[in-house]
C-alpha positions in Angstrom: -69.8 11.1 1.0 -71.6 8.8 -1.0 -69.7 5.2 -0.6 -69.4 3.2 -3.7 -71.9 0.6 -2.6 -74.5 3.2 -1.8 -73.9 4.5 -5.4 -75.1 1.1 -6.9 -78.8 1.8 -5.3 -78.8 5.4 -6.9 -77.4 4.1 -10.1 -80.2 1.5 -10.3 -82.9 3.9 -9.4 -81.6 6.3 -12.0 -82.0 3.8 -14.5 -85.8 3.4 -13.6 -86.3 7.2 -13.5 -84.7 7.7 -17.0 -86.8 4.9 -18.3 -90.2 6.3 -16.8 -89.3 9.7 -18.1 -88.1 9.0 -21.7 -88.5 5.2 -22.4 -85.9 2.9 -23.3 -84.5 5.2 -25.8 -83.4 7.8 -23.3 -82.1 5.2 -20.9 -79.9 3.7 -23.7 -78.8 7.1 -24.7 -77.6 7.7 -21.2 -75.7 4.4 -21.0 -73.8 5.6 -24.5 -73.5 9.2 -23.8 -72.7 9.4 -19.9 -71.2 6.0 -19.2 -69.7 4.7 -22.3 -68.4 8.0 -23.8 -68.0 10.1 -20.5 -67.3 8.3 -17.1 -65.7 5.4 -18.9 -63.7 7.3 -21.4 -60.4 5.9 -19.6 -61.6 2.3 -20.7 -62.6 3.8 -24.1 -59.3 5.1 -24.7 -57.4 1.9 -23.6 -59.8 -0.5 -25.6 -59.8 1.7 -28.9 -56.0 2.2 -28.6 -54.8 -1.2 -27.5 -57.6 -3.6 -28.3 -57.3 -7.0 -26.4 -54.2 -5.6 -24.2 -56.3 -2.7 -23.4 -59.3 -4.7 -22.2 -56.8 -6.7 -20.1 -55.3 -3.8 -18.5 -58.7 -2.0 -18.0 -60.8 -4.8 -16.7 -57.7 -6.3 -14.8 -57.5 -3.1 -12.7 -61.0 -2.2 -12.6 -62.1 -5.6 -11.3 -59.3 -6.1 -8.9 -60.5 -2.7 -7.1 -64.3 -3.6 -7.3 -63.8 -7.1 -6.1 -60.4 -7.7 -4.3 -61.6 -11.0 -3.0 -61.4 -12.4 -6.5 -65.0 -12.7 -7.3 -64.0 -13.0 -10.9 -61.6 -14.4 -13.4 -60.0 -13.4 -16.7 -58.5 -15.2 -19.6 -57.3 -14.4 -22.9 -56.4 -16.6 -26.0 -55.0 -14.3 -28.9 -57.5 -11.4 -29.3 -60.2 -13.4 -27.6 -60.8 -11.8 -23.8 -62.9 -13.8 -21.4 -64.2 -12.6 -17.9 -66.1 -14.9 -15.5 -67.8 -12.9 -12.7 -68.6 -15.3 -9.8 -69.8 -12.6 -7.4 -70.5 -9.2 -8.9 -70.0 -6.9 -5.9 -72.5 -4.2 -7.6 -75.6 -6.7 -8.3 -74.5 -8.5 -5.0 -75.0 -5.3 -3.1 -78.6 -4.9 -4.5 -79.7 -8.4 -4.0 -78.2 -8.3 -0.3 -80.1 -5.0 0.4 -83.4 -5.8 -1.4 -83.0 -3.1 -3.8 -84.5 -3.9 -7.1 -85.9 -0.7 -8.9 -85.0 -1.3 -12.4 -85.9 -4.4 -14.0 -82.5 -5.6 -15.3 -79.6 -3.6 -13.6 -77.1 -6.0 -15.3 -78.2 -4.5 -18.7 -76.2 -1.4 -18.1 -72.9 -3.2 -18.6 -73.7 -4.0 -22.1 -75.4 -0.9 -22.5 -72.3 0.9 -22.3 -69.7 -1.9 -23.4 -71.4 -2.9 -26.5 -71.2 0.6 -28.2 -67.7 0.8 -27.2 -67.0 -2.8 -28.6 -68.5 -1.7 -31.8 -66.3 1.2 -32.1 -63.2 -1.0 -31.3 -64.4 -3.7 -33.9 -65.2 -6.2 -31.4 -68.4 -8.1 -30.5 -69.5 -9.8 -27.6 -71.0 -13.2 -26.1 -72.4 -12.5 -22.7 -74.8 -14.2 -20.4 -76.0 -13.0 -16.9 -78.1 -14.8 -14.5 -79.6 -11.8 -12.5 -77.9 -13.5 -9.2 -74.7 -11.6 -9.7 -73.0 -13.9 -11.9 -71.8 -13.4 -15.7 -69.5 -14.2 -18.3 -68.2 -12.2 -21.3 -66.1 -12.9 -24.3 -64.9 -10.2 -26.7 -63.8 -11.2 -30.0 -62.8 -9.4 -33.4 -66.0 -8.8 -35.4 -64.7 -9.8 -38.5 -64.5 -13.3 -37.3 -67.9 -14.2 -35.9 -68.0 -17.2 -33.8 -69.7 -19.3 -31.1 -68.9 -18.9 -27.5 -66.2 -21.2 -26.3 -67.2 -24.5 -25.0 -67.9 -24.5 -21.3 -64.6 -24.7 -19.5 -62.5 -24.6 -22.5 -61.3 -20.9 -22.6 -61.8 -20.3 -18.7 -60.2 -22.1 -15.9 -63.0 -20.9 -13.5 -65.7 -20.9 -15.9 -68.8 -19.5 -14.1 -70.9 -21.7 -16.1 -69.6 -24.9 -14.2 -70.6 -23.5 -10.9 -73.5 -25.3 -9.2 -75.6 -22.1 -8.7 -75.2 -20.8 -12.6 -78.7 -21.8 -13.6 -80.2 -23.8 -10.7 -81.0 -20.8 -8.2 -81.9 -18.1 -10.6 -85.1 -17.3 -12.5 -83.9 -16.6 -16.1 -80.8 -16.1 -18.1 -80.2 -13.3 -20.5 -77.9 -14.0 -23.4 -76.0 -11.9 -26.1 -74.1 -13.5 -28.9 -72.1 -11.6 -31.3 -73.7 -8.5 -30.1 -72.7 -4.8 -29.9 -75.9 -3.6 -28.4 -78.3 -4.3 -25.4 -81.1 -4.4 -27.9 -79.8 -7.9 -28.9 -80.7 -9.7 -25.8 -82.2 -13.2 -25.8 -83.9 -14.4 -22.6 -84.2 -18.0 -21.5 -86.7 -18.8 -18.9 
């Protein structure tokens, strides 16, 4: 049987393999069809049906299962849901084991979440630092906004940690986004 952490290495290798065979278009189609619309259809059903309540239920359960040591925090203000990932178990596994086959493993998250949020009528603010840390804010698409000020919405805002930018090579950002194609990279 393949353990869940072993899965991360194969998952990442699959991203590289797909991109080599069919380019970014094939990889993005995989994230949409195989992940967003198939393997994560339970998330899709919850979020499409219940909006922010569904997000809290889905990620509250999923992140507690994936990161029981509380390597994350969640907060909510009205229809805005925020997730701060301080120690992503998947990316952390890849880093600890020297597994880097695909150029940006973290992109698969917005690759499947972005289309789901578009269908649900939400947009995303998101940054990841390639070191197993990221943050997300989901809000209604009809209310475009800037990301919350650091420390305002989240008690455990990952952007306040010492190693948020200092130890990582680059920061990828998405603002009012619904697609992995909307990435902005900061050196």
